[in-house]
C-alpha positions in Angstrom: -37.0 14.9 -41.8 -36.4 11.5 -43.7 -39.4 9.2 -44.1 -39.1 5.4 -44.6 -36.2 2.9 -44.0 -33.0 5.3 -44.2 -30.6 4.4 -47.3 -27.3 5.4 -48.5 -28.2 6.9 -51.4 -29.6 10.2 -50.5 -31.9 10.5 -53.7 -33.9 7.6 -52.1 -35.0 9.9 -49.0 -38.2 11.6 -49.2 -39.0 14.9 -47.4 -42.2 15.1 -45.1 -42.2 18.9 -44.6 -40.4 22.0 -45.3 -41.2 25.5 -44.3 -39.6 29.1 -44.6 -40.7 29.9 -40.8 -37.5 30.1 -38.9 -36.8 27.6 -36.2 -37.2 30.6 -33.5 -41.0 31.0 -34.3 -41.6 27.4 -33.3 -39.7 28.0 -30.2 -41.6 30.8 -29.3 -44.9 28.9 -29.9 -43.5 26.0 -27.6 -42.6 28.7 -24.9 -46.2 30.3 -24.9 -47.6 27.1 -25.0 -45.1 25.9 -21.9 -43.9 22.9 -23.8 -40.4 21.9 -22.2 -38.0 19.3 -23.6 -38.4 19.9 -27.4 -35.6 18.9 -29.8 -33.7 21.3 -32.0 -31.7 19.0 -34.2 -29.1 20.2 -36.8 -29.3 17.9 -39.7 -26.1 18.7 -41.3 -23.7 21.7 -41.5 -24.9 25.4 -41.7 -27.5 25.2 -39.2 -25.8 26.6 -36.2 -27.2 30.2 -36.4 -30.9 28.8 -36.9 -30.4 26.5 -34.0 -28.8 29.1 -31.6 -31.9 31.7 -32.6 -34.3 28.8 -31.4 -32.3 28.6 -28.1 -32.4 32.1 -27.6 -36.2 32.3 -28.2 -36.9 29.7 -25.3 -33.8 29.7 -22.9 -33.8 26.7 -21.2 -36.7 24.9 -22.6 -35.3 23.1 -25.5 -32.4 20.4 -25.7 -30.1 20.4 -28.8 -28.4 17.7 -31.0 -26.4 17.3 -34.2 -22.8 17.2 -34.2 -22.3 17.7 -30.2 -19.0 16.7 -29.1 -16.5 17.3 -26.3 -15.4 20.4 -28.0 -18.8 22.4 -28.4 -21.0 20.8 -25.6 -20.3 23.6 -23.2 -21.0 26.3 -25.9 -24.4 24.7 -26.6 -25.3 25.0 -22.9 -24.3 28.5 -22.7 -26.2 29.1 -25.6 -29.5 28.4 -23.9 -30.0 24.6 -24.4 -31.5 22.7 -21.3 -29.5 19.6 -22.5 -27.2 18.5 -25.0 -28.4 15.3 -27.1 -25.4 13.1 -28.3 -25.1 9.7 -30.3 -22.3 9.8 -32.8 -19.6 11.0 -30.4 -20.5 8.5 -27.8 -21.2 5.9 -30.6 -18.6 5.5 -33.3 -16.8 2.7 -35.4 -19.8 0.5 -34.1 -19.0 0.7 -30.5 -19.6 2.9 -27.6 -16.9 4.8 -26.3 -17.7 5.1 -22.6 -14.3 7.2 -22.0 -15.9 9.9 -24.1 -19.2 10.0 -22.5 -17.7 10.1 -18.9 -15.7 13.5 -20.2 -18.7 14.7 -21.5 -20.5 14.3 -18.1 -17.4 16.3 -16.5 -18.0 19.0 -19.2 -21.8 19.4 -18.5 -20.9 19.4 -14.7 -23.0 16.5 -14.2 -25.1 14.2 -16.0 -28.2 16.3 -15.4 -27.6 18.2 -18.7 -27.2 15.2 -20.8 -29.2 13.2 -23.2 -28.1 10.1 -24.6 -29.7 9.3 -28.1 -30.4 5.4 -28.4 -32.1 5.6 -31.9 -32.2 2.1 -32.8 -33.4 -0.9 -35.5 -33.4 -4.6 -35.7 -31.3 -5.9 -38.0 -32.9 -7.2 -41.1 -31.4 -10.7 -40.8 -33.1 -10.7 -37.2 -36.5 -9.2 -37.6 -37.6 -10.4 -34.0 -34.2 -9.8 -32.5 -32.7 -7.0 -30.3 -32.7 -3.5 -31.0 -29.3 -2.2 -31.7 -28.4 1.5 -31.8 -27.6 3.1 -35.2 -25.5 6.0 -36.2 -24.8 8.0 -39.4 -28.3 9.1 -40.3 -29.3 5.9 -38.9 -27.5 4.1 -41.7 -24.8 2.4 -39.8 -25.4 -0.3 -37.2 -23.4 -0.5 -34.1 -22.7 -3.6 -32.1 -24.5 -2.0 -29.0 -27.9 -3.6 -28.0 -30.6 -1.8 -26.3 -31.1 -4.3 -23.3 -32.2 -4.2 -19.8 -28.5 -4.3 -18.7 -27.1 -1.5 -21.0 -30.2 0.8 -20.1 -29.2 0.4 -16.6 -25.6 1.1 -17.1 -25.9 4.2 -19.2 -28.5 5.7 -16.7 -25.6 6.5 -14.5 -24.1 8.8 -17.3 -27.2 10.9 -18.6 -30.4 12.5 -17.3 -32.6 11.3 -20.4 -32.7 8.8 -23.1 -34.1 9.8 -26.6 -35.0 6.9 -28.7 -36.0 6.9 -32.1 -37.8 3.8 -33.4 -36.1 4.4 -36.7 -38.4 1.9 -38.9 -41.3 4.0 -38.3 -40.0 7.4 -38.0 -41.8 9.7 -40.2 -44.0 7.1 -41.3 -47.3 7.9 -38.9 -47.9 4.2 -39.1 -48.1 3.5 -35.4 -45.6 3.2 -32.5 -43.0 0.1 -31.8 -45.0 -1.2 -29.0 -42.3 -3.7 -28.0 -39.7 -1.1 -27.8 -41.9 1.5 -25.7 -42.3 -1.7 -23.1 -38.8 -2.5 -23.1 -38.1 1.3 -22.1 -40.9 1.8 -19.6 -40.0 -1.5 -17.9 -36.3 -1.0 -17.7 -35.0 2.6 -17.9 -33.9 4.3 -14.7 -34.2 7.6 -16.2 -36.7 9.3 -18.1 -37.2 8.7 -21.6 -38.5 10.1 -24.6 -39.9 7.7 -27.5 -40.2 9.0 -31.1 -41.6 7.1 -34.2 -44.9 6.7 -35.9 -47.0 8.4 -33.5 -49.9 9.6 -35.5 -52.9 9.9 -33.1 -54.0 10.9 -29.5 -54.6 7.1 -29.2 -51.2 6.4 -29.8 -50.2 8.9 -27.1 -52.3 7.0 -24.8 -50.9 3.8 -26.0 -47.3 4.8 -25.0 -48.5 6.2 -21.7 -50.3 2.8 -21.0 -47.6 0.3 -22.0 -44.6 2.7 -21.1 -46.0 2.4 -17.5 -46.2 6.3 -17.3 -42.1 6.7 -17.7 -42.2 7.3 -21.3 -42.7 10.5 -23.1 -43.5 11.2 -26.6 -42.1 13.0 -29.4 -44.7 14.0 -32.3 -43.2 15.5 -35.4 -44.4 15.2 -39.1 -47.7 14.1 -37.9 -48.6 17.4 -36.5 -50.7 20.0 -38.4 -47.9 22.6 -38.0 -45.6 20.4 -39.8 -47.8 19.3 -42.5 -49.8 16.6 -41.0 -53.2 16.0 -39.7 -53.1 15.7 -36.0 -53.8 19.0 -34.3 -51.0 20.7 -32.4 -53.5 22.1 -30.1 -55.1 18.7 -29.0 -51.7 17.4 -28.6 -50.9 20.5 -26.2 -54.4 19.9 -24.2 -53.7 16.1 -24.0 
C-alpha cells in the first residue's frame, strides 16, 4: 500500500506494510467474522493466483479489482468474487467511456455485481475545487468530476461506489469530511469510502456525516496490517 501523495517516481513511494501471510488467510479471517465486501486488489501483474485463492477461501464475500476489463470480468465473478471493481477500463485517456461501462453491465448480467471505483483528488492548482477521478496508480487526473449530477448518472450502472480519498490514503491522518458529506448526500447507491481512517471516532464520524449511507474501509491503521487500531474493536463496532 503506497502512502502519501502518489508520485511518478516509484522510488518516492513508501510501503506501509508487508506480510508473508497469504491473502487467503485474511479472507478466512473475514469469513470467520462475517465481514462482507472486503477488497482484493491486484497491484500489478503476478497476483492472479493469490487473488483467486482469497476468493476461494471466502466465496461470495469479497470484491476483486485491479486490471478488470470486459475480457476477464466474467472469469473473476466465476472465481468467487461477489463483485468486480472497475476503474481504468472505464476511465482512460482522461475521459469516461460509457460504452465500456454499459458493456460490463451486460457481461455481469446486470449492475448488481459491478462496483465503480471513483477514487479522486483535488487538482493542486485548485485545492478547494472539485474532486476529479484519478487513474494509473492515482497519478493521472481525468476530466471527470465527482459531482451530485455525475453520481446520479453513474448509479444506474453499478451496485456500489468505492471512493478512495487519495490525498489521505495510507496516512492515518483523518478522513476527507467534505468528500464523505458529498457522497452521503448525493449517492443513490451504497458507497464505501477509504482514506485516512485511524480510529473508532473516524468511523463514527463517517456514519454521522455520511448520513448512514457511507461504509468505510480500514487498511493500514489496523493492527493486523501493522497499525494501532484493533481489528477486533472494528469488528465489534
